[in-house]
C-alpha positions in Angstrom: 71.5 130.0 44.0 70.4 126.7 45.4 73.1 124.9 43.5 75.8 127.3 44.8 74.5 126.9 48.4 74.6 123.1 48.0 78.2 123.2 46.8 79.2 125.6 49.5 77.5 123.4 52.1 79.2 120.3 50.8 82.6 122.1 51.1 81.8 123.2 54.6 80.7 119.7 55.5 83.9 118.2 54.0 86.0 120.7 55.9 84.2 120.0 59.1 84.7 116.2 58.6 88.3 116.7 57.9 88.8 118.7 61.0 86.8 116.2 63.0 88.8 113.3 61.8 92.0 115.2 62.6 90.7 115.9 66.0 89.9 112.2 66.6 93.4 111.3 65.4 95.0 113.8 67.8 92.8 113.4 70.9 91.0 110.1 70.6 87.7 111.8 71.3 84.5 110.9 69.5 80.8 111.5 70.4 79.3 109.1 72.9 77.2 107.4 70.2 80.4 106.5 68.3 82.7 105.8 71.2 84.7 102.5 71.2 83.7 101.2 67.7 86.8 99.4 66.5 88.6 96.2 67.6 91.1 96.9 70.4 93.5 95.0 72.7 94.2 95.9 76.3 96.8 94.7 78.8 96.0 94.6 82.5 98.8 94.4 85.1 97.3 93.7 88.5 97.9 92.8 92.1 95.8 92.4 95.3 96.1 91.7 99.0 99.7 92.7 99.5 98.9 93.4 103.1 102.0 95.6 103.9 104.2 92.6 103.0 106.8 94.7 101.2 109.9 92.6 101.7 110.9 89.5 99.8 110.3 86.2 101.5 111.8 82.8 101.1 109.9 80.0 99.6 110.5 76.3 98.8 109.8 74.9 95.3 110.2 71.5 93.8 112.8 71.9 91.0 114.8 69.5 88.9 118.6 69.6 89.3 121.2 69.0 86.6 120.8 65.2 87.0 117.0 65.5 86.5 116.3 64.7 90.2 113.6 66.9 91.8 114.8 68.7 94.9 113.2 70.9 97.5 114.9 74.3 96.7 114.6 77.5 98.7 114.7 80.8 96.9 113.5 84.4 97.3 109.9 85.2 96.3 107.9 88.4 96.1 108.7 91.8 97.7 107.1 95.0 96.4 110.3 96.1 94.7 109.9 93.0 92.5 106.3 93.9 91.9 107.3 97.4 90.8 110.1 96.0 88.5 107.8 93.5 86.9 105.1 96.0 86.2 107.6 98.5 84.8 109.2 96.0 82.5 106.0 94.4 81.3 104.4 97.8 80.7 107.3 98.9 78.6 106.8 96.0 76.1 103.0 96.0 76.1 100.4 98.3 74.6 97.4 99.9 76.1 98.4 99.1 79.7 96.2 99.6 82.8 97.7 99.0 86.3 95.3 97.9 89.0 95.3 97.1 92.7 92.3 95.1 93.9 92.5 96.0 97.5 93.9 95.1 101.0 97.1 97.0 100.6 97.2 97.5 104.4 97.7 95.5 107.6 99.9 92.4 108.0 103.5 93.5 108.7 105.6 95.8 110.9 105.7 98.2 108.0 102.0 99.0 108.7 102.4 98.8 112.5 105.1 101.5 112.4 104.0 103.7 109.5 100.2 103.2 109.3 100.3 102.9 105.5 102.9 105.4 104.6 105.4 102.8 103.5 102.8 101.1 101.4 101.8 104.4 99.7 105.4 105.3 98.9 106.0 101.8 97.5 102.8 101.9 95.4 103.7 105.3 94.0 106.8 103.8 92.4 104.3 101.8 90.3 101.6 104.5 90.0 98.5 102.4 89.7 95.7 103.7 87.6 93.1 102.6 90.1 92.6 100.7 93.4 89.5 99.4 95.0 89.0 99.4 98.8 89.6 96.1 100.5 88.1 95.4 103.9 91.5 96.0 105.6 91.7 99.5 104.3 89.1 100.3 107.0 91.1 98.7 109.9 91.9 102.1 111.4 88.5 103.6 110.5 87.6 106.2 107.9 90.3 108.5 109.4 93.1 106.0 108.9 91.9 105.4 105.3 91.8 109.1 104.6 95.4 109.4 105.7 96.4 106.5 103.4 94.6 108.1 100.4 96.3 111.4 101.1 99.7 109.7 101.2 98.9 107.8 98.0 98.0 110.9 96.1 100.1 113.5 97.9 101.7 114.6 94.6 99.0 114.1 91.9 101.3 115.7 89.2 103.6 112.7 89.5 101.1 110.0 90.3 97.3 109.9 90.7 95.6 106.7 91.7 91.8 106.6 91.5 90.2 105.1 94.6 87.0 103.2 93.8 84.1 101.5 95.4 80.6 101.4 94.0 78.9 100.1 97.2 80.5 102.3 99.9 78.4 105.3 101.1 79.7 107.7 103.7 78.2 110.6 105.6 79.2 114.1 104.5 81.4 114.4 107.5 83.4 111.2 107.0 87.1 111.8 106.4 86.9 109.9 103.2 83.9 111.7 101.8 84.7 112.9 98.3 88.0 111.1 98.2 86.7 108.1 96.1 84.3 107.3 93.3 82.1 104.3 92.3 83.9 104.2 89.0 86.3 105.9 86.7 87.3 105.9 83.0 90.7 105.7 81.4 91.5 106.2 77.7 93.8 104.1 75.7 94.4 104.5 72.0 91.2 106.6 71.8 89.1 104.0 73.5 87.4 104.6 76.8 87.5 101.9 79.4 85.3 101.9 82.5 86.7 100.6 85.8 84.2 99.9 88.6 85.3 99.1 92.2 83.4 97.0 94.7 84.2 96.1 98.3 83.1 93.1 100.3 80.2 94.4 102.4 79.4 92.3 105.5 83.0 91.4 106.2 84.1 95.0 106.1 81.3 96.2 108.3 81.7 93.4 110.8 85.4 92.4 110.6 87.0 95.9 110.2 86.5 99.3 111.7 84.7 101.6 109.3 82.9 104.6 110.9 79.5 103.7 112.1 77.9 106.0 109.5 79.7 104.3 106.6 77.4 102.0 104.8 78.3 99.0 102.5 75.5 98.2 100.0 74.8 95.1 98.1 77.8 94.2 95.9 75.9 93.0 92.8 73.3 95.8 92.8 75.8 98.5 93.3 78.2 97.2 90.7 75.4 96.9 88.1 74.3 100.4 88.8 77.8 101.7 88.1 78.1 99.6 84.9 74.8 101.0 83.7 75.9 104.6 84.4 79.1 103.9 82.3 77.0 102.3 79.5 74.8 105.4 79.3 78.0 107.4 78.6 78.8 105.2 75.7 81.5 103.2 77.4 81.3 99.6 76.3 84.5 98.1 77.8 84.0 97.5 81.5 86.4 96.2 84.1 85.1 95.4 87.6 87.8 95.6 90.2 86.4 93.4 93.0 87.5 92.8 96.6 84.8 90.2 97.3 86.6 86.9 96.7 87.0 84.5 93.8 84.0 82.3 94.6 81.7 85.4 94.6 83.4 86.7 91.5 82.6 83.6 89.5 79.2 82.8 90.9 77.8 86.4 91.3 79.6 89.2 89.7 80.9 87.6 86.4 77.7 85.7 85.7 74.9 88.0 87.1 76.1 91.3 85.8 75.2 92.7 82.4 77.9 94.5 80.5 80.9 93.3 82.5 83.9 92.2 80.5 86.7 91.5 83.0 86.7 90.9 86.8 90.0 91.6 88.5 89.6 90.1 92.0 91.0 90.1 95.5 90.1 89.2 99.1 90.3 85.4 98.9 94.1 85.2 98.3 93.4 82.9 95.3 96.2 81.6 93.2 95.0 81.0 89.6 97.1 79.3 87.0 97.9 76.1 85.1 97.9 72.7 86.7 101.7 72.6 86.0 102.1 74.7 89.1 101.4 71.7 91.2 104.6 70.1 90.1 106.5 73.0 91.7 104.6 72.5 95.0 101.9 75.2 94.5 98.1 74.7 94.4 96.2 76.8 91.9 92.4 76.9 92.5 91.3 77.7 89.0 92.4 78.8 85.5 94.0 82.1 84.8 91.9 83.6 83.3 88.7 81.9 84.3 86.4 82.3 81.3 82.7 82.6 81.9 79.6 84.2 80.3 78.0 87.3 81.8 74.3 88.0 82.1 74.3 89.6 78.7 75.4 86.3 77.2 78.9 87.7 76.4 82.3 86.4 77.4 83.8 87.6 80.7 87.3 86.9 82.1 88.0 86.5 85.8 91.5 86.9 87.3 93.2 87.2 90.7 96.9 87.5 91.7 97.3 85.5 94.9 98.8 87.5 97.8 101.6 89.3 99.7 103.5 90.8 96.7 104.1 87.3 95.3 102.4 87.7 92.0 101.7 90.2 89.2 98.9 89.1 87.0 99.2 89.9 83.3 96.0 89.6 81.2 95.6 90.6 77.6 92.0 91.2 76.5 90.9 91.5 72.9 87.7 93.4 72.1 85.6 93.3 68.9 84.1 96.4 67.3 81.1 96.2 69.6 83.2 96.2 72.8 82.7 92.5 73.5 85.5 90.3 74.6 86.7 88.2 71.6 89.7 86.6 73.5 91.6 86.8 76.8 94.8 85.1 77.8 97.7 85.6 80.2 99.4 84.3 83.3 100.1 85.0 86.9 103.7 86.0 87.0 105.1 84.5 90.3 108.0 86.7 91.2 111.2 85.0 92.3 114.9 85.6 92.5 117.7 83.3 91.2 119.5 82.6 94.5 119.0 78.9 95.1 119.7 76.8 98.2 119.3 73.2 99.1 118.9 73.2 102.8 121.5 75.7 104.1 123.9 75.1 101.2 124.0 77.1 98.0 123.2 75.2 94.9 126.1 74.3 92.5 126.4 76.3 89.4 125.1 73.4 87.3 122.1 72.8 89.5 121.4 76.5 89.7 121.3 76.7 85.9 118.9 73.8 85.8 116.6 75.4 88.4 116.7 78.7 86.5 115.8 76.9 83.2 112.8 75.1 84.9 111.5 78.4 86.2 111.9 80.2 82.8 110.4 77.4 80.9 107.3 77.2 83.2 105.6 80.2 81.6 104.5 81.3 85.1 107.5 82.0 87.2 109.3 85.3 86.5 112.9 85.8 87.7 112.9 89.4 88.5 115.5 91.8 90.1 114.0 94.3 92.6 113.5 97.8 91.3 116.2 100.1 92.7 113.8 103.1 93.0 111.4 101.1 95.2 114.2 99.8 97.4 115.5 103.3 97.9 112.1 104.7 98.7 111.5 102.0 101.3 115.0 102.1 102.9 114.1 104.5 105.8 111.1 102.3 106.7 113.0 99.0 106.3 115.8 100.3 108.5 113.4 101.2 111.2 111.6 97.8 110.8 114.9 95.9 111.0 116.0 97.7 114.1 112.8 96.8 116.0 111.8 93.6 114.3 115.2 91.8 114.5 115.1 91.8 118.3 115.1 88.1 119.4 112.5 87.3 122.1 112.2 83.5 122.1 112.3 80.2 120.2 109.8 77.6 119.2 110.8 74.0 119.5 108.0 72.9 117.1 106.0 74.3 114.2 103.1 76.2 115.7 100.5 75.8 113.0 97.9 78.3 111.8 94.4 76.9 111.3 91.3 79.0 111.7 88.8 76.2 112.0 89.3 72.5 112.8 88.1 69.7 110.5 88.7 68.9 106.9 85.5 70.4 105.3 85.1 73.5 103.2 84.9 75.7 106.4 88.2 74.6 107.8 90.1 77.1 105.6 93.3 75.3 104.8 94.7 77.9 102.5 96.3 80.2 105.1 99.2 78.1 106.4 102.6 78.9 104.9 103.8 75.4 106.1 101.4 73.6 103.8 100.9 69.9 104.5 103.1 70.0 107.6 100.2 71.8 109.2 97.2 70.9 107.0 97.7 67.2 107.6 98.6 67.4 111.2 96.1 65.3 113.2 96.1 67.7 116.1 95.4 70.7 113.9 92.6 68.8 112.1 91.0 67.8 115.4 91.4 71.0 117.4 92.4 73.9 115.2 95.5 76.1 115.1 98.3 75.7 117.7 99.2 79.4 117.4 95.6 80.6 117.8 95.4 78.6 121.0 98.7 80.0 122.3 97.5 83.6 121.6 94.4 83.0 123.6 96.5 81.6 126.5 98.7 84.6 126.3 95.7 86.9 126.6 94.4 85.0 129.6 97.8 85.4 131.4 97.8 89.1 130.7 94.2 89.5 131.9 95.0 87.6 135.1 98.1 89.7 135.7 96.3 93.0 135.2 93.0 93.0 137.0 92.0 89.4 136.8 90.3 87.1 134.1 88.7 83.7 134.1 88.5 83.2 130.3 90.2 84.6 127.2 88.6 84.8 123.7 90.4 85.3 120.4 88.8 85.2 117.0 90.7 82.9 114.7 91.2 85.5 111.9 93.0 87.9 114.2 96.0 85.6 114.2 97.7 85.8 110.8 100.7 83.5 110.4 102.3 80.2 111.5 105.3 80.3 113.8 107.8 77.9 112.3 110.4 76.0 114.4 113.2 78.4 115.3 113.8 81.9 116.4 110.9 84.3 117.3 111.6 88.0 116.9 109.6 91.1 117.7 108.9 91.4 113.9 107.4 88.0 113.8 105.1 88.7 116.8 103.8 91.9 115.1 103.3 90.0 111.8 101.4 87.4 113.8 99.2 90.0 115.4 99.3 93.0 113.1 96.2 94.9 114.1 96.0 97.9 116.4 94.0 96.1 119.0 93.9 96.3 122.8 92.5 93.9 125.4 89.1 94.6 126.9 87.8 92.9 130.1 84.1 92.1 130.1 81.9 91.0 133.0 79.6 88.4 131.6 77.2 85.7 132.7 77.9 82.1 131.8 74.9 82.2 129.4 76.4 85.2 127.6 79.7 83.3 127.3 77.8 80.3 125.7 75.9 82.7 123.4 79.2 84.3 122.4 80.6 80.9 121.3 77.4 80.3 119.3 77.8 83.8 117.7 81.4 83.0 116.6 80.5 79.6 115.2 77.4 80.9 113.4 79.5 83.8 111.9 82.1 81.3 110.8 79.4 79.4 108.9 78.5 82.6 107.1 75.0 82.9 108.6 73.2 86.2 109.3 75.9 88.4 107.9 78.7 86.2 109.2 82.2 86.9 108.2 83.6 83.4 107.6 86.4 81.3 109.0 88.0 84.2 110.9 85.2 84.4 113.4 85.7 80.9 114.9 86.4 81.2 118.7 89.5 80.1 120.4 89.4 80.4 124.2 91.7 79.8 127.1 90.4 78.7 130.5 87.3 77.4 128.7 86.8 74.4 126.5 83.8 73.0 124.6 82.6 70.5 121.9 81.6 71.9 118.5 79.0 70.4 116.2 78.2 72.5 113.1 75.6 70.0 111.9 73.2 71.4 114.6 71.3 74.7 114.7 72.5 77.9 116.5 72.2 77.5 120.2 73.2 73.9 120.1 76.5 73.9 118.3 78.7 74.6 121.4 78.1 72.0 124.1 79.7 70.4 127.2 81.4 73.6 128.3 84.1 73.2 131.0 85.9 75.9 133.0 89.4 75.6 134.3 90.1 76.4 137.9 93.3 75.7 139.8 94.5 73.5 137.0 91.4 71.3 137.0 88.5 71.2 134.5 84.9 71.5 135.9 81.4 71.9 134.5 80.6 75.4 133.4 77.9 77.3 135.2 75.6 79.3 132.9 74.3 81.3 135.9 77.6 82.4 137.3 79.4 85.6 136.4 82.9 85.5 134.7 85.5 88.0 133.7 86.4 87.5 130.0 89.4 89.1 128.3 89.2 89.6 124.6 90.4 92.1 122.0 88.5 95.3 121.5 87.5 94.3 118.0 85.4 91.3 119.1 84.3 93.2 122.3 82.7 95.8 120.0 80.8 93.1 118.0 83.4 92.6 115.2 83.1 89.3 113.3 79.4 89.4 114.2 79.9 88.7 117.9 76.5 90.3 118.5 76.3 89.2 122.2 79.5 91.0 123.1 78.3 94.1 121.2 75.1 94.1 123.2 76.7 94.0 126.7 76.4 97.3 128.5 79.5 99.6 128.3 79.6 99.8 132.1 80.6 96.1 132.1 83.5 96.6 129.6 86.9 97.8 130.9 89.5 98.8 128.4 92.8 97.5 129.8 94.8 99.5 127.2 97.1 96.4 126.9 98.3 96.1 123.3 97.3 92.7 122.0 100.6 92.0 120.1 102.6 93.3 123.1 100.6 90.9 125.3 101.8 88.0 123.3 105.3 89.4 123.4 105.2 89.5 127.2 104.0 85.9 127.2 107.0 84.8 125.1 109.3 86.7 127.5 107.9 84.7 130.3 107.9 81.5 128.2 110.8 81.9 125.8 110.8 78.2 124.8 107.4 77.8 123.0 105.8 74.5 122.0 102.4 73.2 121.0 99.8 73.4 123.7 98.8 70.2 125.4 95.7 68.6 123.8 93.8 69.1 127.0 94.4 72.9 126.9 92.7 73.4 123.5 89.3 75.2 123.5 87.8 72.8 120.9 87.6 69.4 122.5 85.9 67.8 119.6 84.7 69.1 116.2 81.9 67.5 114.2 81.1 68.6 110.7 
């Protein structure tokens, strides 16, 4: 009897094993203790920080012509239809693909101003990302605005479902985004479970965007580790962290201080990674793609980022061993370009065009890509509306009006933002006093404030101004790209001491102190100028303040009362302007003047723009 039972049991066991193996082959499922136990390769296709920049733009690259002479050549670059095409084409020839967006889909172009994220969602759905983490700009219109975007992104989950992730965001039960995102998700490829964790830059989002007051942003490292640990307990041993915290933080904190992390796909800092050969084309990579480091468990971790503005799709192949550790990672940022070449205003000859095309193809980085027809068609109603409004000519600039958040040449000066490169970055006036365009915006706000109710001083945070204005035509579209946020002007009655304290707040926040948000907080003022010395302590960094009255500069009176016009973002304490936040509401008057329209009105009154006079700049001197 015992022998018969044993044989019967053996047969049953063999049958069960056979069924189990068949089940694994068909479904990819195994028990949590046996999950992910064989070598495996994964392909990540990723973007970040496209900022509603859905159209292609022109760029200038250094390329060799048919005679071998390097020329400055203009050609199309980027555009979300190229992003969609590149991802579709690369996915079709790759295995085990995951498509990721590392945040800041929103804000930065008339597409967002007009559609509040609808155009971005429709374009993104032609890609159908597996997951996206929240960037700080996803909160620019509050939790309600983000909830609308999430609804648009996932309005037809049968066709496309993108998981929204952030491990360090906590909301109240009544927040419009409550229940619409998770700290992490898992996807399965070839029977292997891969964990994806999201993380959002904390202080910057809380202080430099507009989340609901009840929405909390927890420590990035602690929250991410907690999510990784939860996945590990489920038997998931391949972990991707999708980070919107910036490249420096990724490499110094997330990649190296987290246990169990395998890949960090980053955003926020608009970092171009890639080979040094990019420099010969006129681009400036800030690190390797991928950047290879060691995590807190002593295992390899690979860090990537894909620059900005729909310019790049990152493609990373990751090989895992049978324990789920990274055995190799390699790939490239695919810089998306077209093959229409111009030298100045003239089209390149056929021979030169062939040479330029060969140089791009041979680079291993540039990808000549035709826009995806489906994406172009989906965006057409939005692009038609944008063209109709944005193409209206309002003025001209006789000079390049440079973007620079902070004067100087040190690490805080933030020279990565200018699209005009060395034209602006090496301009002595820009180095000495900061951005021409930031100063003009402050002057425009002062004029509007004086016209409607009176103002003595205008204040604009540097980061609220987003692009250079190159010499030439200025259109409505360019103005709204320059000032893309939904801000209005607020008039505040302040003492001179409060004005001085406000300058100190902005400089301190620029330096990253006490929850500071970085370079975007630096103050630009009109009607007021001062010396800056960042080598001193808070309270002594802004000195020798002068007020302008009847065209003359005079000593500033700390005991006097002034009317200050600023945007409602800084008026509410954004960018850590704590003094402004603390001023009683009875002393704040909402003018309901749109801040972009205020600059538009300034141009209509001054249609021929040029650099402000040196004496008009708010920063008289800058010591670092």
